[in-house]
Structures are given as structure tokens and as C-alpha cells.
C-alpha positions as CSV (number, residue, x, y, z in Angstrom):
1,M,-28.6,10.5,-13.8
2,S,-26.0,7.2,-13.5
3,D,-24.1,7.2,-10.5
4,T,-20.6,8.0,-10.3
5,E,-18.4,5.0,-9.0
6,I,-15.1,5.9,-7.9
7,A,-12.8,3.1,-5.7
8,I,-10.9,4.1,-3.0
9,V,-7.6,1.5,-2.6
10,G,-6.6,1.7,1.0
11,C,-8.4,3.3,3.3
12,G,-5.8,4.1,6.6
13,P,-5.9,8.0,7.7
14,K,-5.5,9.3,4.7
15,G,-8.3,7.5,2.8
16,L,-10.6,8.2,5.8
17,Y,-9.8,12.0,5.2
18,A,-10.6,11.5,1.1
19,L,-13.6,9.7,2.0
20,D,-15.1,12.3,4.5
21,S,-14.3,15.2,1.9
22,L,-15.8,13.3,-0.6
23,C,-19.3,13.1,1.4
24,E,-19.0,16.8,2.4
25,A,-18.7,17.8,-1.2
26,A,-21.6,15.4,-1.7
27,R,-24.1,17.3,0.5
28,R,-23.5,20.2,-1.1
29,S,-24.6,18.6,-4.2
30,P,-27.6,16.2,-3.6
31,E,-28.2,16.2,-7.5
32,H,-25.1,14.3,-7.7
33,R,-25.5,10.4,-7.3
34,F,-21.8,8.3,-5.9
35,A,-21.0,5.1,-5.7
36,V,-17.7,4.5,-3.8
37,H,-16.0,0.9,-2.9
38,I,-13.7,1.1,-0.2
39,L,-10.8,-1.4,-0.5
40,E,-9.1,-2.0,2.6
41,P,-7.7,-5.4,4.0
42,S,-7.1,-4.3,7.3
43,A,-10.7,-5.1,9.9
44,H,-10.5,-1.5,10.8
45,P,-10.5,1.5,8.4
46,G,-9.6,4.7,8.6
47,A,-6.8,3.1,11.1
48,G,-5.3,0.4,8.6
49,P,-2.2,-1.2,10.0
50,V,-0.4,1.1,11.2
51,Y,-2.4,2.5,13.5
52,D,-4.4,-1.0,14.4
53,P,-5.9,-0.9,17.8
54,R,-4.8,-4.2,18.5
55,Q,-1.3,-3.5,18.3
56,P,0.8,-3.2,22.1
57,E,0.2,0.0,24.0
58,V,3.7,-0.2,24.2
59,L,3.9,1.3,20.8
60,L,3.9,5.2,21.3
61,M,2.5,8.0,18.7
62,N,5.8,10.3,17.7
63,F,2.8,13.2,17.6
64,P,1.5,14.8,20.7
65,A,-2.3,14.1,21.5
66,G,-3.2,17.8,20.6
67,L,-2.5,17.8,17.2
68,I,-4.8,14.8,16.2
69,N,-7.8,15.6,14.3
70,A,-10.0,14.1,12.2
71,W,-11.7,16.5,11.4
72,T,-12.2,19.9,9.7
73,G,-14.4,23.0,10.4
74,G,-15.2,21.2,14.3
75,R,-17.5,18.5,12.7
76,G,-16.3,16.1,15.0
77,P,-14.3,15.2,17.9
78,S,-10.7,15.8,18.0
79,F,-9.0,12.9,19.8
80,L,-8.8,15.1,22.8
81,E,-12.2,15.8,22.6
82,W,-12.6,12.1,21.9
83,A,-10.3,10.6,24.7
84,A,-12.4,12.9,27.3
85,G,-15.3,9.9,26.8
86,G,-12.7,7.6,27.9
87,P,-11.4,5.9,30.9
88,S,-8.1,8.1,31.2
89,P,-7.4,11.6,30.7
90,V,-5.2,12.3,27.9
91,D,-3.4,16.0,27.9
92,A,-2.5,17.9,24.6
93,G,1.4,17.5,25.0
94,D,0.7,13.3,25.6
95,Y,2.3,10.8,23.5
96,V,-0.2,8.2,23.4
97,P,-0.2,4.7,22.0
98,R,-0.9,4.1,18.5
99,A,-3.5,1.5,19.7
100,R,-5.4,4.4,21.1
101,V,-5.6,6.6,18.0
102,G,-6.6,4.0,15.6
103,Q,-10.0,3.2,17.7
104,Y,-10.5,6.8,17.4
105,L,-9.7,6.9,13.5
106,F,-11.5,3.6,13.0
107,W,-14.6,5.5,15.3
108,S,-13.9,8.3,12.8
109,F,-14.3,6.2,9.6
110,E,-17.7,4.7,11.2
111,H,-19.1,8.2,12.0
112,V,-18.3,8.8,8.3
113,I,-20.0,6.0,7.4
114,A,-23.5,6.2,9.5
115,Q,-23.2,10.5,8.7
116,A,-22.8,10.0,4.9
117,P,-25.3,11.9,2.9
118,S,-27.9,9.8,1.0
119,N,-26.4,10.6,-2.5
120,V,-23.4,8.7,-1.5
121,R,-23.9,4.7,-1.1
122,Q,-20.2,3.0,0.1
123,I,-19.5,-1.0,-0.1
124,R,-16.6,-2.4,1.5
125,H,-14.6,-4.3,0.5
126,E,-11.7,-6.2,3.1
127,T,-9.3,-7.3,0.4
128,R,-5.9,-5.7,-0.9
129,V,-5.7,-4.5,-4.5
130,N,-3.4,-6.2,-6.9
131,D,-4.5,-4.7,-9.9
132,V,-5.7,-1.7,-11.2
133,Q,-6.5,-2.1,-15.3
134,R,-7.0,0.5,-17.6
135,V,-10.5,-0.2,-19.4
136,A,-11.9,2.4,-22.1
137,D,-12.2,5.0,-20.4
138,R,-13.5,3.4,-17.0
139,W,-10.6,1.3,-14.4
140,S,-11.0,-2.6,-13.3
141,I,-10.0,-3.3,-9.9
142,S,-8.9,-7.1,-8.7
143,P,-9.4,-9.0,-7.5
144,V,-12.7,-7.7,-6.7
145,N,-13.6,-7.4,-10.5
146,I,-15.1,-4.0,-10.2
147,T,-15.3,-1.5,-13.0
148,V,-15.4,2.6,-12.0
149,D,-14.5,5.9,-13.0
150,H,-12.8,7.0,-10.7
151,V,-9.7,5.5,-9.0
152,L,-7.9,6.8,-5.9
153,I,-4.7,4.6,-4.3
154,T,-3.8,5.7,-0.5
155,T,-1.9,2.6,0.1
156,G,0.7,4.4,2.3
157,H,3.2,2.8,3.2
158,Q,4.3,0.0,0.2
159,D,4.5,-2.9,1.6
160,G,5.9,-1.6,5.0
161,F,5.6,-4.5,6.6
162,R,7.1,-7.0,4.1
163,H,3.7,-9.3,3.8
164,C,5.4,-11.0,0.8
165,A,8.7,-11.6,2.5
166,T,8.8,-14.5,4.3
167,S,10.1,-15.0,7.8
168,T,12.4,-17.6,8.4
169,L,14.0,-19.3,11.8
170,D,17.1,-16.7,11.3
171,H,15.7,-13.9,9.8
172,I,12.8,-11.5,10.4
173,P,11.7,-9.5,7.4
174,S,9.4,-7.0,9.2
175,P,8.4,-6.6,13.1
176,F,5.5,-6.2,12.4
177,P,2.4,-6.8,12.9
178,I,4.0,-7.3,16.4
179,D,2.2,-10.1,17.9
180,R,2.7,-12.5,14.7
181,R,6.6,-11.5,13.5
182,L,8.6,-11.0,17.1
183,S,6.4,-13.3,19.6
184,Q,8.5,-15.8,21.9
185,T,7.7,-18.2,19.1
186,A,9.6,-16.4,16.4
187,V,12.6,-14.3,19.1
188,P,12.6,-16.8,21.7
189,P,13.6,-15.5,25.2
190,A,17.5,-15.0,25.5
191,T,18.4,-15.2,22.3
192,T,21.0,-12.6,20.4
193,V,18.8,-10.4,17.9
194,R,20.6,-8.0,15.2
195,C,18.4,-5.2,14.3
196,K,19.2,-3.6,10.8
197,G,18.0,0.0,11.3
198,F,17.9,2.7,14.6
199,A,15.3,4.9,14.0
200,L,11.7,4.7,15.0
201,T,10.7,1.2,14.2
202,F,14.1,0.3,16.0
203,I,12.2,1.9,19.3
204,D,9.2,-0.1,18.4
205,T,11.1,-3.4,18.1
206,L,13.2,-2.7,20.6
207,L,10.1,-1.9,23.0
208,A,7.6,-4.9,22.3
209,L,10.9,-7.3,23.0
210,T,10.9,-6.0,26.6
211,E,8.3,-4.3,27.8
212,G,6.1,-5.9,25.7
213,R,7.2,-8.9,27.2
214,G,6.9,-7.8,30.9
215,G,9.8,-6.4,31.4
216,V,8.9,-2.8,33.7
217,F,10.7,0.7,33.6
218,T,10.5,2.8,36.7
219,P,11.8,6.4,36.7
220,S,14.9,7.4,38.3
221,A,16.7,10.6,39.2
222,T,18.2,10.3,35.2
223,G,15.9,8.5,33.6
224,Y,14.5,4.8,33.8
225,S,15.7,1.7,35.4
226,Y,14.6,-1.6,34.0
227,V,13.5,-4.9,35.7
228,P,13.7,-7.0,33.0
229,S,11.1,-9.9,33.3
230,G,13.2,-12.9,31.9
231,K,11.2,-13.2,28.4
232,E,12.9,-10.6,26.6
233,P,16.2,-11.3,24.5
234,R,20.0,-11.6,25.9
235,R,21.4,-9.1,23.7
236,I,19.8,-6.9,21.1
237,A,21.9,-5.0,18.7
238,P,20.9,-2.3,16.1
239,F,23.3,-1.4,13.3
240,S,22.9,1.3,10.3
241,R,25.7,3.4,8.4
242,S,25.7,6.4,10.6
243,G,25.1,5.2,13.7
244,R,23.1,8.6,14.9
245,P,20.8,8.0,16.6
246,M,17.3,10.1,16.8
247,R,16.8,13.0,18.9
248,A,14.1,12.9,21.4
249,K,11.5,15.0,21.3
250,V,10.9,17.4,24.2
251,E,8.6,17.1,27.5
252,A,6.3,20.4,27.1
253,V,5.0,20.6,30.7
254,L,8.9,20.6,31.6
255,F,10.9,22.1,29.3
256,T,11.0,26.4,28.7
257,Q,11.2,27.5,25.2
258,P,14.2,30.3,25.0
259,Q,11.9,32.2,22.6
260,D,8.4,33.8,22.3
261,D,5.5,32.9,19.8
262,A,6.7,36.6,18.2
263,F,9.8,35.0,17.5
264,W,8.8,32.7,15.4
265,D,6.2,34.8,13.9
266,D,8.7,37.1,12.8
267,R,10.6,34.5,11.4
268,R,8.8,32.4,9.0
269,A,7.5,36.2,7.6
270,E,10.8,36.7,6.7
271,L,10.9,33.0,5.1
272,S,7.7,33.4,3.9
273,R,9.2,36.9,1.9
274,M,12.1,34.9,0.7
275,L,10.4,31.7,0.1
276,N,8.2,34.2,-3.2
277,T,11.1,35.6,-4.4
278,P,10.9,34.0,-8.2
279,N,14.5,32.5,-7.6
280,A,14.1,31.5,-4.2
281,N,16.0,28.1,-3.5
282,F,16.3,24.9,-1.0
283,T,20.2,25.4,-1.5
284,H,21.7,28.8,-1.6
285,H,18.6,30.2,0.3
286,I,16.6,28.1,2.8
287,W,18.9,26.1,4.1
288,P,20.9,29.1,5.1
289,A,18.4,30.8,5.9
290,F,16.9,28.0,8.7
291,L,20.7,27.5,9.5
292,S,21.0,31.4,10.7
293,F,17.5,31.1,12.5
294,A,18.6,28.5,14.6
295,D,21.8,30.7,15.5
296,Q,19.7,33.4,16.0
297,V,16.9,31.3,18.9
298,L,20.1,30.3,21.1
299,G,21.8,33.9,20.7
300,N,24.8,32.1,19.1
301,T,27.7,33.0,16.9
302,P,26.6,33.2,13.6
303,G,28.1,29.9,11.6
304,T,27.7,27.7,14.9
305,S,24.8,25.6,13.3
306,A,26.4,25.7,10.2
307,D,29.8,24.3,11.4
308,F,27.3,21.9,14.1
309,F,25.7,20.6,11.5
310,T,28.5,19.9,8.4
311,H,30.4,17.8,11.4
312,R,27.4,16.0,12.1
313,S,26.4,14.7,9.1
314,Q,29.9,13.8,8.3
315,T,30.7,11.6,11.6
316,I,30.0,8.2,11.4
317,F,29.1,7.8,15.3
318,K,30.8,5.3,17.6
319,P,29.8,3.6,20.7
320,D,30.4,6.6,23.0
321,D,29.1,9.0,20.8
322,I,25.3,7.5,21.0
323,R,25.3,7.0,24.5
324,Q,26.8,11.2,24.6
325,D,24.4,12.4,22.0
326,L,21.1,10.2,23.5
327,R,22.1,11.3,26.9
328,I,22.2,14.6,26.0
329,G,19.2,14.9,23.6
330,Y,16.7,13.2,26.5
331,D,18.4,15.4,29.1
332,I,17.4,18.6,26.5
333,A,14.0,17.2,26.2
334,M,13.4,16.9,30.0
335,G,14.2,20.1,30.7
336,R,17.6,19.3,32.8
337,R,20.0,20.8,30.5
338,A,20.0,23.9,28.3
339,Q,19.6,23.5,24.7
340,D,21.7,22.9,22.0
341,S,22.4,23.6,17.8
342,A,20.9,20.0,17.2
343,W,18.0,21.4,19.3
344,A,17.6,24.4,17.6
345,L,18.0,22.8,14.2
346,A,15.0,20.8,14.6
347,E,13.1,23.5,16.1
348,V,13.5,25.8,13.0
349,W,12.6,22.5,10.9
350,R,9.4,22.1,12.6
351,R,8.4,25.6,13.3
352,C,8.8,26.4,9.5
353,Y,7.5,23.0,8.5
354,S,4.5,24.1,6.6
355,R,6.1,26.8,4.7
356,L,8.4,24.6,3.4
357,I,5.9,21.5,2.6
358,D,4.5,24.4,0.7
359,W,6.9,25.9,-1.3
360,I,8.2,22.4,-2.5
361,S,5.2,20.6,-3.6
362,H,4.4,20.8,-7.0
363,R,7.4,22.3,-7.7
364,D,10.0,21.0,-10.3
365,M,13.1,21.4,-8.2
366,G,16.2,21.4,-10.4
367,T,18.1,18.2,-10.0
368,D,21.0,19.4,-7.9
369,D,18.5,21.3,-5.9
370,A,16.8,18.1,-4.9
371,H,19.1,16.2,-4.6
372,Y,21.2,18.6,-1.4
373,F,17.2,19.2,0.1
374,R,16.8,15.2,0.1
375,Q,20.1,15.0,2.5
376,I,20.0,17.7,4.3
377,A,15.6,16.1,5.0
378,A,17.4,13.2,5.6
379,E,20.0,14.3,8.9
380,M,16.9,16.4,9.7
381,E,14.5,13.3,10.1
382,R,16.7,12.3,13.4
383,L,16.9,15.1,14.9
384,A,13.5,16.9,14.4
385,F,11.0,13.9,14.6
386,G,12.5,11.4,16.8
387,P,10.4,9.7,19.1
388,P,8.6,10.7,22.8
389,A,11.7,11.9,25.5
390,Q,10.3,8.5,27.5
391,N,11.3,6.0,24.9
392,I,14.9,7.8,24.4
393,G,15.3,7.6,28.3
394,K,14.1,3.9,28.0
395,L,16.5,2.9,25.2
396,I,18.7,4.4,27.7
397,A,18.1,2.2,30.7
398,L,18.0,-1.0,28.3
399,E,21.9,0.1,27.3
400,E,23.0,0.4,30.9
401,A,21.1,-2.7,31.7
402,G,23.6,-4.4,29.2
403,I,20.2,-5.6,27.2
404,V,20.9,-3.3,24.2
405,S,24.9,-3.4,22.8
406,F,26.4,-0.3,20.7
407,D,29.1,-1.6,19.7
408,H,28.1,-3.3,16.8
409,M,26.6,-0.7,14.3
410,S,28.8,-1.9,11.3
411,G,26.4,-4.9,11.7
412,D,29.3,-8.0,12.4
413,A,26.9,-8.7,15.8
414,A,27.1,-12.8,15.9
415,A,23.1,-13.4,16.0
416,E,20.5,-15.9,16.4
417,V,17.7,-13.8,14.6
418,T,18.3,-11.1,12.4
419,I,15.6,-8.2,12.2
420,N,15.2,-5.4,9.5
421,A,13.2,-3.0,11.5
422,T,13.4,-0.7,8.3
423,I,10.5,1.1,6.9
424,P,11.1,1.5,2.8
425,P,11.7,5.0,2.2
426,A,8.4,7.2,1.1
427,G,8.1,7.9,-3.2
428,C,8.6,5.4,-5.5
429,A,11.6,3.5,-4.6
430,E,9.5,0.0,-3.3
431,L,6.1,1.2,-5.3
432,A,3.9,-2.4,-4.2
433,A,0.9,-3.3,-6.6
434,P,-1.1,-1.7,-7.5
435,L,1.3,1.2,-8.3
436,R,3.6,-0.6,-9.3
437,G,2.0,-2.0,-12.6
438,L,0.2,1.4,-12.9
439,L,3.8,3.0,-13.1
440,R,5.0,0.1,-15.6
441,D,2.2,0.7,-17.5
442,G,2.4,4.3,-18.0
443,F,-0.2,5.8,-16.1
444,L,1.9,7.3,-13.6
445,S,5.5,9.1,-13.7
446,I,8.2,10.0,-10.8
447,G,9.0,13.6,-10.0
448,T,12.8,14.8,-10.0
449,M,12.1,14.3,-5.4
450,G,11.4,10.8,-6.4
451,G,7.5,10.5,-5.4
452,V,5.0,9.2,-7.7
453,A,4.1,13.2,-9.6
454,V,0.4,14.4,-8.9
455,D,-1.1,17.8,-9.2
456,K,-3.1,20.3,-6.7
457,D,-5.9,18.3,-7.2
458,A,-3.7,14.6,-6.4
459,H,-3.9,13.8,-10.3
460,A,-1.5,11.3,-11.3
461,L,0.2,13.5,-14.4
462,T,2.7,12.0,-16.6
463,S,4.6,14.0,-19.1
464,D,1.7,13.5,-21.6
465,G,-0.4,15.3,-19.0
466,I,-3.1,14.0,-16.3
467,T,-4.0,10.3,-16.2
468,R,-7.8,10.8,-15.9
469,G,-9.8,9.0,-13.5
470,L,-6.6,8.0,-11.5
471,S,-5.0,10.0,-8.1
472,V,-3.0,9.5,-5.5
473,I,-2.7,11.0,-1.9
474,G,0.4,10.1,0.6
475,R,3.5,8.4,0.9
476,A,4.2,7.4,-2.7
477,A,3.8,10.8,-3.7
478,E,6.2,11.9,-1.1
479,G,8.3,14.0,-2.8
480,C,5.8,15.4,-5.1
481,V,4.2,16.1,-1.8
482,L,6.0,16.7,1.2
483,G,5.7,15.8,4.9
484,N,2.3,12.6,3.9
485,D,3.7,10.8,7.2
486,T,1.0,13.0,9.2
487,L,-1.8,12.0,10.9
488,S,-2.9,16.6,10.4
489,R,-5.2,17.6,8.4
490,G,-3.9,21.2,8.4
491,L,-0.4,20.8,6.5
492,H,-2.4,19.3,3.3
493,D,-5.6,19.9,1.5
494,L,-5.4,17.4,-1.3
495,P,-8.3,14.7,0.5
496,E,-10.6,18.1,-0.4
497,N,-9.3,19.1,-3.4
498,W,-9.9,16.0,-5.1
499,A,-13.3,15.4,-3.3
500,A,-14.3,18.9,-5.6
501,S,-12.1,17.6,-8.6
502,I,-14.9,14.5,-8.4
503,L,-17.7,16.8,-7.9
504,C,-16.8,18.9,-11.2
505,S,-16.2,15.6,-12.9
506,A,-19.8,14.5,-11.9
507,R,-21.3,17.8,-13.2
508,Q,-19.6,17.5,-16.8
509,S,-20.9,13.6,-17.2
510,N,-24.6,15.0,-16.2
511,E,-24.2,17.5,-18.8
512,L,-22.9,15.3,-21.6
513,E,-25.6,12.8,-20.8
514,H,-28.5,15.5,-20.9
515,S,-26.8,16.3,-24.4
516,L,-27.1,13.7,-26.0
């Protein structure tokens, strides 16, 4: 009986989850043998570049520690359980450094490797894959020159760090990796800096250039005060098309929810009934229900949330608008101010998100409905999935200290260095190798919502059906599958489904061998 040969291209968290799922499936079928090539350029598989354990400690998760778990079925420790054995305790509501989560993910990868069943042989390649080609009924992987039966691509952010772009004295294509691209040589002290983008990557850039260079934030009655190190830029001016900032995530220990769990159970049940109706769509059913739920959360007059959202999403924020919105969001997150419609809508989106994922993923939405959803989701990203409250507090402090300026949101600031503090959008907008070549060669297609089209087993789809032996999990499929930017293993079952399909294919191949 021959080995089934598999390549996992890109092994960050999604690749780790797939490898773990395959090992568990293979453990239950010891009669089948597998050779798994793991192709990941990072020195820390499982973590990948986004969760690189070597990155500065000032870069925090925007996902609470209590929700991080690389394992299913209690087979391994959650992040909290793993961290309990370390030098500093972690609470469920903490937003911990990404580097520490990277250590956990790398540990989890090594644990999967060490505990793999004897019928799974792993071969690691510390390299970036630049091409995948169809050869007869198998797949050839370059530059390692191996041929396999199945390829799973989990490359995450498609060149999110813009490795192929060259930094110049006055332009930095990405802040990552921080230690190289935001060094004091690249961005000297007292430099004037423009930052394209006003979201999470901007926050990372800002903290790397201030706190990461020895500046000190001290808690105060209203947030933080900042003591400069003298190594930070003289001015950091973000710019974005809308100027609308992200809202802070709440500090759970300081925050009182206005509604209990029973309220949310009832709203999710109502949503589920709606989603099960044959003609439900996002524009006319789901989004109006979300707006209604947000009004109910705070006991507001019907239509309050709809009016708020329409006004906000159509407004280009001026400097005073930005300052006010940041302060309101921060004070709400810290339990110092009553919740507003922005918080209520964000909470509805978060609480109902798993239902939305189940309904939208793999659905062929109408063109107009898909376009409307993308518009709403982009604004809700700012409201529902922002940074920890402490990071918004630090942004406020830096603006009050005169280091950050909101006065040039149009991008008109004169600056010695410009930093692209954005990441490529999820889905197919900027596919990198090897997905770009596979799309060009007709082995992939793009769905209505903009992501690489896959079925519920993660198999790549084209107009002709399944592309045999080719699968995609993660950010490139965003749109076809909703919500890939998460460490949660509970939101999606694609890794488990993919692994089960590999076992099924192995059985069929072995039966064919025996029949010949």
C-alpha cells in the first residue's frame, strides 16, 4: 500500500489546525499511511509571521486570551492553561502580546509533530512556495521539486508584509517585520512620518515607534500620559479615506453588560428562525434585524440604530470628530460612560457573528446583496473588531502629547517617511504565489463575495466543479467562507472536513490498488 502524499503550503494557525486534524483522522485509520510535506518559510510553524514569537511585546492581540485554543475536544491545553505554567499569570479577559500567542502556537505545532501517529510521516521545508503546477493527476511544488497527491494552501495574508516591495529612504511598504522595517535606521528619531491607514496595523506601527522605543505610558485618571524616550518620530500623521477610527474593545472586568445571556439567546434564536426561511437575504432581512436588536439592547426608540449607522457610514470624520469618537469609545470600554448605538451594533454583530458565518459561508449570494453586505461589514469591522481599550487610550495620549496628528487625514502632510500601514484585503484582491498562478491556470475561481471558491471540505471549485487534489483554507477564501481572521477553532470546521476527505480519498485509492 503506497503512501498518500500531501503538501501543506503555509503553516500558520490554519495550517497547524489542518495538520492536527489530519493526524487525528489518521490515528483512527492506522491502515492508511501519509507523507506530509510542511512548507513554511517562518522558523516557527504554527505561528507564522503574524504571530512571530520574536516580535515586540507592545504588539497586542485584539482577541481575549480566554478564547484562544489551538485544540479540539480537550486534547491539548488552551492558551490560558498553557500560560498558567509560565512566569506571569493571564486572565481570560486579557489582551496578551502576539509574541506570547506565537510561542503557544509554535509549542502546539511541535506537540502535534511529537504526538503524530506512526502512519503520518512529516517532512519540513523552511521555504516559501512560488509555484504549484498540475502534472497528470498530481501536483508539483516549486522550488522544492516534490510531487504530491493533495495540496492544501493555507498561506493566510497574501504577501501581507509586502516582501517583494523594496523599502526606500522615504517609503516603507509595510511595518512588518518591525525589527527591520521600523528600525531607527529606517525611521530615525525626530523624523516626520505619514502612515497610510487608520486601523489595527496603524496602531501596531504607532506603538512600535513610541513604546517600542522606550517611551513610557503611565495610567492616569482619564487614560494615560506619555513620557517620551527621545527616540520616537517628531510627528506621526495617519491618513485614510473616511477618517473613521476603530472602536475600543471593552475591558471585561470594568464593564457592565446591559442585557443578560437570556436576552442574547432569544435574539440568536430569532435570527436562526429568519435564516432558515427560504428567501432570507442580508439586505432586507438580516441587517434590519441587527438594527432592531441594537435598539432593543439599549431600550432605544425603533430606528435609532439605523439613523446612527447611516449618518456614521456617510460621514468623513474631521479631527474633532476623531477625537470625540475615540474618547467616547474608550470611556465606554472602560465602564466610565453609558453605551451608545455604536457599541450596541458592535455587540449585536459580535454576538450573532457565528450565525452569520454559517449562513453566508459557501452561499451564492445575489450580486446586489453581496455588495451591500461588503459595505456593511467594512464599517462593522471598525465598530466590532477594534483594538483593546488600552491601545485606544495610548493613541489618545499620543495625540494629546502632540506626537500623533489627526490634521492630515487627506494625506497632505509633509513627511520624511511614509509607511504603508495597511494590509491587503482578504479574498482574491491581491492573491500572491502560488494562488495567483493557480487562478491564472484555471484551477481556482472567485466567488460572488470575492474570495477563492471552496466547498465545505475546502476543495477548490471552478465552473467545471471540484479541482481534484487542491484545497484552500484561510484568508484567501474570505467571502466564500466568512470570518477567517480568527484563532478560534470553533467557528469553522474546514480543517476537520478536509482531513476527513483526505482519508476518504486514501481509502478509494487503496481499494483501486487492490482491484488491479
